[in-house]
C-alpha positions as CSV (number, residue, x, y, z in Angstrom):
1,M,-19.0,4.2,26.4
2,P,-17.8,0.9,27.0
3,T,-18.0,-1.7,24.6
4,D,-17.5,-5.5,24.5
5,P,-13.8,-6.5,23.6
6,V,-14.5,-9.5,21.2
7,V,-14.5,-7.1,18.1
8,L,-10.9,-5.9,18.7
9,G,-10.1,-9.7,19.8
10,V,-11.0,-11.2,16.8
11,F,-9.5,-8.3,14.1
12,R,-5.8,-8.9,16.4
13,V,-6.3,-12.9,15.5
14,G,-7.0,-12.2,11.9
15,F,-4.8,-9.4,11.0
16,G,-1.8,-11.4,13.2
17,V,-2.4,-14.9,11.2
18,V,-2.6,-12.8,7.8
19,M,0.7,-11.0,7.8
20,A,2.4,-14.2,9.4
21,A,0.6,-15.9,6.3
22,S,2.4,-13.5,4.4
23,A,6.0,-13.1,5.9
24,V,6.4,-16.9,5.3
25,R,5.4,-16.8,2.0
26,F,7.9,-14.0,1.4
27,L,10.7,-16.5,2.8
28,L,9.7,-19.4,1.5
29,L,10.0,-17.0,-2.1
30,G,13.2,-15.7,-1.4
31,W,12.2,-12.3,-2.5
32,A,14.5,-10.7,0.0
33,G,17.7,-11.5,-2.1
34,P,16.5,-10.1,-5.3
35,L,14.2,-7.5,-4.2
36,Y,16.4,-6.0,-1.3
37,A,20.2,-7.5,-0.7
38,D,21.3,-7.8,-4.2
39,P,21.1,-4.4,-5.9
40,P,23.4,-2.3,-5.9
41,V,21.4,1.0,-5.9
42,H,17.8,1.0,-3.6
43,F,15.4,4.1,-3.9
44,S,14.1,6.0,-0.3
45,Y,11.4,7.2,0.6
46,P,11.6,11.0,1.6
47,G,13.0,11.5,5.1
48,F,13.9,7.8,5.2
49,G,17.5,7.6,3.4
50,W,19.4,6.0,6.3
51,V,17.5,3.2,6.2
52,R,19.8,0.6,4.4
53,P,19.3,-3.3,3.6
54,L,21.1,-5.6,5.6
55,P,22.7,-8.7,4.4
56,L,20.8,-11.6,3.4
57,W,21.2,-13.8,6.1
58,A,19.6,-10.8,8.5
59,L,16.9,-9.1,6.2
60,N,15.9,-13.3,6.3
61,A,16.2,-13.1,10.1
62,A,13.9,-10.0,10.3
63,L,11.1,-11.5,8.0
64,L,11.1,-14.6,10.7
65,V,11.1,-11.5,13.2
66,T,7.9,-10.7,11.0
67,A,6.2,-14.1,11.2
68,G,6.8,-14.7,14.3
69,S,5.8,-11.5,15.9
70,A,2.7,-11.5,14.1
71,L,1.9,-14.8,15.2
72,A,2.3,-13.8,19.0
73,F,0.4,-10.9,18.3
74,A,-2.6,-13.2,17.2
75,W,-2.3,-15.6,20.7
76,G,-2.9,-12.0,22.6
77,R,-0.4,-12.7,25.2
78,A,1.8,-9.6,25.6
79,A,0.0,-8.3,22.4
80,R,1.6,-4.7,22.5
81,G,5.0,-5.5,22.9
82,W,4.8,-8.2,20.0
83,L,3.0,-5.7,18.0
84,A,5.4,-3.3,18.4
85,V,8.7,-5.5,17.5
86,F,6.2,-7.0,14.4
87,V,5.7,-3.0,13.3
88,V,9.3,-1.9,13.5
89,A,10.6,-5.5,11.6
90,F,7.8,-5.0,8.8
91,T,8.2,-1.4,8.6
92,Y,11.8,-1.6,8.2
93,V,12.0,-3.9,5.1
94,E,8.9,-1.7,3.6
95,L,11.4,1.1,3.6
96,I,14.6,-0.2,2.2
97,D,13.4,0.8,-1.5
98,A,10.2,2.7,-3.0
99,A,10.2,1.2,-5.9
100,T,8.6,-1.7,-4.2
101,Y,6.3,0.0,-2.9
102,L,2.9,-1.5,-2.5
103,N,-0.7,-0.3,-1.3
104,H,-1.2,-3.2,1.4
105,Y,2.6,-2.9,2.7
106,Y,1.5,1.0,3.7
107,F,-1.9,-0.3,4.8
108,V,0.1,-2.8,7.2
109,S,2.3,-0.5,8.9
110,A,-0.6,2.2,9.5
111,V,-2.7,-0.3,11.0
112,G,-0.2,-1.6,13.2
113,V,0.6,2.2,14.0
114,L,-2.5,2.7,14.7
115,M,-3.5,-0.9,16.9
116,L,0.0,0.5,19.4
117,A,-2.1,3.9,20.3
118,L,-5.2,1.7,20.6
119,P,-6.5,0.2,24.3
120,M,-7.0,-3.4,22.6
121,G,-8.3,-4.9,25.2
122,A,-7.8,-8.9,26.2
123,A,-10.4,-10.6,24.4
124,L,-9.5,-14.5,22.5
125,V,-6.5,-14.6,24.8
126,P,-6.0,-18.3,25.3
127,G,-5.9,-19.4,28.8
128,R,-7.6,-15.9,29.7
129,A,-10.6,-14.7,30.9
130,D,-12.1,-11.9,28.3
131,R,-11.1,-8.4,29.7
132,A,-14.8,-6.8,30.7
133,S,-14.9,-4.0,28.1
134,V,-12.9,-1.3,26.2
135,P,-13.9,2.3,25.4
136,A,-16.6,2.6,22.5
137,W,-14.0,4.4,20.1
138,T,-11.2,2.2,19.6
139,V,-13.3,0.0,18.0
140,G,-14.5,2.8,16.0
141,A,-11.4,3.9,15.0
142,L,-10.2,0.4,13.4
143,R,-13.4,0.4,11.5
144,L,-13.1,4.2,10.0
145,Q,-9.2,3.2,9.1
146,V,-10.4,0.5,7.1
147,G,-13.3,2.6,5.7
148,L,-11.0,4.8,4.4
149,V,-9.0,2.6,2.7
150,Y,-12.7,1.1,0.8
151,V,-13.8,5.1,0.1
152,F,-10.7,6.2,-1.1
153,A,-10.1,3.7,-3.8
154,G,-13.5,4.3,-4.8
155,V,-13.2,8.0,-4.6
156,A,-9.8,7.3,-7.2
157,K,-11.8,5.5,-9.6
158,L,-14.2,8.2,-10.5
159,N,-12.3,9.8,-13.4
160,A,-13.1,9.7,-17.4
161,D,-10.1,6.8,-17.7
162,W,-11.5,4.4,-15.3
163,L,-14.9,4.9,-15.8
164,I,-16.0,6.5,-19.6
165,A,-12.3,4.6,-21.3
166,A,-13.1,1.3,-18.5
167,M,-9.0,1.9,-18.6
168,P,-6.8,-0.1,-17.5
169,L,-9.4,-2.8,-17.3
170,R,-9.6,-2.8,-21.3
171,I,-5.8,-3.8,-21.3
172,W,-6.0,-6.4,-18.0
173,L,-9.2,-8.1,-19.1
174,P,-8.8,-9.3,-22.9
175,A,-5.1,-10.5,-21.3
176,R,-7.1,-13.5,-19.4
177,G,-9.2,-14.3,-21.9
178,G,-7.3,-17.8,-22.2
179,L,-8.6,-18.6,-18.4
180,P,-10.7,-21.4,-18.4
181,V,-14.5,-20.8,-18.0
182,V,-14.3,-17.5,-17.1
183,G,-12.2,-16.4,-19.7
184,P,-15.1,-16.2,-22.8
185,I,-16.8,-14.2,-20.1
186,L,-13.8,-11.9,-19.8
187,D,-13.8,-11.4,-23.6
188,L,-16.5,-9.7,-24.0
189,E,-16.4,-6.2,-24.9
190,W,-18.9,-4.6,-22.3
191,M,-17.1,-6.9,-19.5
192,P,-14.2,-3.9,-18.9
193,W,-17.2,-1.2,-18.6
194,A,-19.3,-3.6,-16.1
195,F,-15.9,-4.3,-13.8
196,A,-15.1,-0.5,-13.7
197,W,-18.7,0.5,-12.6
198,G,-19.0,-2.5,-10.6
199,G,-15.3,-2.4,-8.6
200,A,-16.0,1.9,-8.4
201,L,-19.3,1.0,-6.6
202,F,-18.2,-1.4,-4.0
203,D,-15.6,0.0,-2.9
204,L,-17.4,3.3,-2.5
205,M,-20.3,1.2,-0.6
206,A,-18.4,-1.4,1.3
207,P,-18.1,-0.1,4.6
208,F,-21.5,1.4,4.3
209,L,-23.0,-1.8,3.7
210,L,-21.2,-3.4,6.4
211,S,-22.1,-1.3,9.2
212,V,-25.2,-2.2,8.6
213,R,-26.6,-5.0,10.5
214,R,-29.3,-6.3,8.2
215,W,-27.1,-5.6,5.2
216,R,-23.6,-7.2,6.8
217,P,-23.5,-10.3,6.0
218,W,-24.6,-10.1,2.5
219,A,-21.7,-7.2,2.1
220,Y,-19.2,-9.5,3.5
221,A,-20.1,-12.0,1.0
222,A,-20.0,-9.5,-1.4
223,A,-16.3,-8.7,-0.1
224,V,-14.9,-12.2,-0.2
225,A,-16.4,-12.7,-3.9
226,F,-14.8,-9.2,-4.7
227,H,-11.5,-9.8,-3.3
228,A,-11.2,-13.6,-4.7
229,A,-11.9,-12.1,-8.0
230,T,-9.4,-9.6,-7.7
231,Y,-6.7,-11.7,-6.5
232,A,-7.1,-14.9,-9.1
233,L,-7.4,-12.2,-12.1
234,F,-5.0,-9.7,-11.2
235,N,-1.4,-9.3,-9.8
236,I,-2.2,-7.7,-6.4
237,G,-0.3,-10.4,-4.2
238,V,-1.9,-10.7,-0.4
239,F,-4.3,-7.4,-0.5
240,P,-7.3,-9.0,-0.7
241,F,-6.9,-11.3,2.3
242,V,-5.6,-8.5,4.2
243,M,-9.2,-6.6,3.7
244,V,-11.4,-9.6,4.2
245,A,-9.6,-9.9,7.6
246,A,-9.8,-6.3,8.0
247,A,-13.5,-6.5,7.2
248,L,-14.2,-8.6,9.9
249,V,-14.3,-5.4,12.2
250,F,-17.6,-4.0,11.3
251,F,-19.2,-7.1,12.7
252,E,-20.9,-6.4,16.1
253,A,-19.7,-8.0,19.6
254,D,-22.9,-9.6,19.9
255,E,-22.5,-11.2,16.5
256,W,-18.9,-12.5,17.3
257,R,-20.3,-13.8,20.8
258,A,-23.0,-15.8,19.1
259,L,-20.6,-17.0,16.2
260,L,-17.9,-18.4,18.8
261,G,-20.3,-19.7,22.0
262,R,-18.5,-16.8,24.2
263,S,-20.7,-15.5,27.0
264,P,-18.9,-12.5,29.1
265,R,-19.8,-13.1,32.7
266,L,-23.2,-10.7,33.9
267,G,-22.5,-7.7,34.2
268,E,-19.0,-7.3,32.5
269,A,-19.9,-5.3,29.9
270,A,-20.9,-2.1,31.5
271,R,-18.0,-1.5,33.4
272,P,-14.7,-1.0,32.0
273,A,-11.5,-2.8,32.9
274,A,-9.1,0.0,32.8
275,R,-8.7,3.4,32.1
276,P,-7.0,3.7,28.8
277,A,-4.2,6.8,29.1
278,R,-5.3,10.0,28.3
279,W,-3.0,10.2,25.3
280,A,-4.5,7.3,23.5
281,A,-7.4,9.1,21.8
282,G,-5.5,12.4,20.9
283,V,-2.5,9.8,19.3
284,A,-5.4,7.8,17.5
285,G,-7.3,10.8,16.0
286,A,-4.0,12.4,15.0
287,L,-3.3,9.3,13.0
288,L,-6.6,8.8,11.3
289,L,-6.5,12.6,10.3
290,V,-3.2,11.8,8.6
291,Q,-5.0,8.6,6.9
292,L,-7.9,11.3,5.8
293,A,-5.5,14.3,4.7
294,L,-3.0,11.8,2.5
295,P,-5.2,11.0,-0.2
296,L,-6.6,14.5,-0.9
297,R,-3.1,16.1,-1.0
298,H,-3.2,15.2,-4.7
299,W,-5.5,18.3,-5.4
300,L,-2.5,20.7,-4.3
301,Y,-0.5,19.3,-7.1
302,P,-1.3,20.9,-11.0
303,G,-2.2,17.8,-13.7
304,D,-3.1,14.1,-13.8
305,R,-1.9,12.3,-10.8
306,L,-2.0,9.4,-12.7
307,W,0.5,10.6,-15.1
308,T,2.5,12.7,-12.5
309,E,2.4,10.6,-9.7
310,E,2.4,13.3,-7.6
311,G,-0.1,12.5,-4.7
312,F,-0.4,8.9,-5.6
313,R,1.4,6.8,-3.0
314,F,-0.2,6.5,-0.1
315,A,-3.4,7.6,-1.3
316,W,-5.3,4.3,-2.0
317,H,-4.8,4.6,-5.2
318,V,-5.9,1.0,-6.1
319,M,-5.4,-0.5,-9.4
320,V,-6.1,2.7,-11.4
321,A,-3.4,2.7,-13.8
322,E,-1.6,0.6,-16.3
323,K,1.8,2.5,-16.9
324,T,4.6,1.3,-19.3
325,G,7.7,3.5,-19.9
326,T,11.8,3.5,-20.5
327,A,14.3,5.9,-19.6
328,E,18.0,6.4,-20.3
329,F,20.0,9.1,-18.9
330,L,22.6,11.4,-20.7
331,V,25.7,12.1,-18.3
332,T,27.7,15.4,-19.3
333,D,31.0,16.7,-18.0
334,P,31.3,20.4,-18.7
335,A,34.8,20.4,-18.1
336,S,35.6,18.3,-21.4
337,G,32.6,18.2,-23.0
338,R,32.0,14.7,-23.2
339,T,28.7,13.1,-22.9
340,W,27.5,9.6,-21.8
341,T,24.7,7.4,-22.8
342,V,23.2,5.5,-19.5
343,A,21.4,2.5,-19.7
344,P,19.7,1.6,-16.1
345,S,19.6,-1.8,-16.7
346,A,23.4,-2.4,-15.7
347,D,22.4,-0.9,-12.1
348,L,19.0,-1.6,-11.4
349,T,16.7,-4.7,-11.6
350,P,13.9,-5.5,-13.4
351,L,11.2,-4.3,-11.2
352,Q,13.6,-0.9,-10.1
353,E,14.0,-0.1,-13.9
354,K,9.8,-0.8,-14.9
355,Q,8.8,1.7,-11.8
356,M,12.0,4.4,-11.8
357,A,10.7,4.9,-15.5
358,F,7.3,6.2,-14.9
359,Q,8.0,7.7,-11.2
360,P,9.7,11.3,-11.4
361,D,10.8,11.0,-8.0
362,L,12.8,8.1,-8.8
363,L,13.8,9.2,-11.6
364,W,15.3,12.3,-9.8
365,Q,17.3,9.6,-7.2
366,Y,18.8,7.7,-9.7
367,A,20.3,10.7,-11.1
368,Q,22.2,11.8,-8.2
369,Y,23.2,8.0,-8.1
370,L,24.9,8.6,-11.6
371,E,26.7,11.9,-10.2
372,R,28.2,10.4,-7.1
373,R,29.3,7.4,-9.7
374,F,31.0,9.7,-12.0
375,Q,32.0,11.6,-9.1
376,A,33.8,8.8,-7.9
377,A,34.9,7.9,-11.6
378,G,37.1,11.7,-10.9
379,Y,34.6,13.9,-13.0
380,A,33.8,16.8,-10.9
381,D,30.8,18.1,-11.6
382,V,28.6,16.5,-14.4
383,E,25.1,17.3,-15.4
384,V,22.5,14.5,-16.0
385,R,19.6,14.6,-18.4
386,A,17.0,12.1,-18.6
387,E,15.2,10.8,-21.6
388,T,12.0,9.2,-20.4
389,Y,8.9,7.4,-22.8
390,V,5.9,7.1,-20.8
391,S,2.2,5.7,-21.3
392,V,-0.3,5.1,-19.0
393,N,-4.1,3.3,-19.6
394,G,-2.9,2.8,-23.0
395,R,-2.1,6.7,-24.2
396,P,0.4,6.5,-26.7
397,G,4.1,7.4,-25.6
398,A,5.6,10.9,-24.7
399,P,8.5,12.3,-22.4
400,L,7.2,12.7,-18.6
401,V,10.2,14.7,-17.7
402,D,11.9,18.0,-19.2
403,P,15.0,16.2,-21.6
404,A,16.5,19.5,-20.9
405,V,16.8,20.2,-17.2
406,D,19.9,18.8,-15.4
407,L,18.7,16.6,-12.4
408,T,21.9,16.7,-10.5
409,A,20.6,20.8,-9.9
410,A,16.4,20.2,-9.1
411,P,16.0,19.9,-5.9
412,R,14.1,17.1,-4.6
413,G,10.9,18.2,-2.3
414,L,7.5,17.6,-1.6
415,G,6.1,20.4,-3.7
416,P,4.9,20.1,-7.4
417,K,8.2,19.4,-9.7
418,P,8.9,22.0,-12.1
419,W,10.8,19.5,-14.6
420,V,7.8,16.8,-15.2
421,L,6.0,17.6,-18.1
422,R,2.2,17.9,-17.0
423,D,-0.2,16.6,-19.2
424,P,-0.4,13.3,-21.0
425,P,-1.5,12.3,-24.5
426,P,-5.4,11.5,-25.2
427,I,-6.4,8.0,-24.7
428,P,-6.7,6.8,-28.3
């Protein structure tokens, strides 16, 4: 069934402009050096250990390419080609270091790859008449992708920490009590629970309310207010702007035509502009199935995912945990019996050290790095153990990994890690 491509045009423009602004912001803040070029150690994603940082000048060039290709995609001429350039450049930077993982980085790459598979049409391209129509499933695919983010973010909040203990909001909101005007409100004793229940309900209901015409204007206004509040109160980068732009996909074509003052020529809307490639629907469906499956995979792991981090990434667990921790490593040379205590701060940036302390996969990678470092110094086969002390959502600190396990002998794998201690202490 054909549909008007203007919805895709609006999404393309909003997505491209927000991503171009994000890349420019990254450049102006000078983050490429401290995050990627300068650190001597980088943490990889499974299967992407071959991704290495370029020199700083090349990283800045990649960010310029990211910004320029995002703007070119928004403009609309040769959109698919520019989108491919953007996805490659953006995802390359994202893959350099797993310690910098953010949900919206993943969303941008996921939705970018999805759009590469979609027949996007040619609406809102300056100097060109809108192409007649696109298959209706293309708009539905993007709506489903955005809706999955909201729904899984809501599902992730359906736990005792969030709903009963109002954690981590009981930590975060009082810390903002000094803000002008809203500070005294945030200090109210019941406010963390109001935020917790309101946030969970909003995430769960947003895509459904945005899909109903009579509720859509109010739902979108609520989405703007919700994301503006999270941006003002919490340090979550450009994610609110990304979602405000993404939610525009729920508006119907006639609403956009009326707002933009654009009308298709009589009869165009009934005739497809071009037959999409046969593979397009299959590839888009496969990508969406992956997006549906990844957030559910944590059920395959024992223990609390907020504690173990297994199944936590790529699952839209947005703002559900406040974690702190420390880690030091004991390196033993079995041949001589000597043992060294290694503090990671000598090798890692503060961000890397913070993230590593409570993520078992990163702890394992740092142990492998230490093994290589000692081998380069002439020690043939050292053992590396980690002593960790981690707190999640206000719980007392406790060890995260078994301090008796030699991490150099532990396989990485995607299954449950037997050396991770599964149960965190209760919230006091």
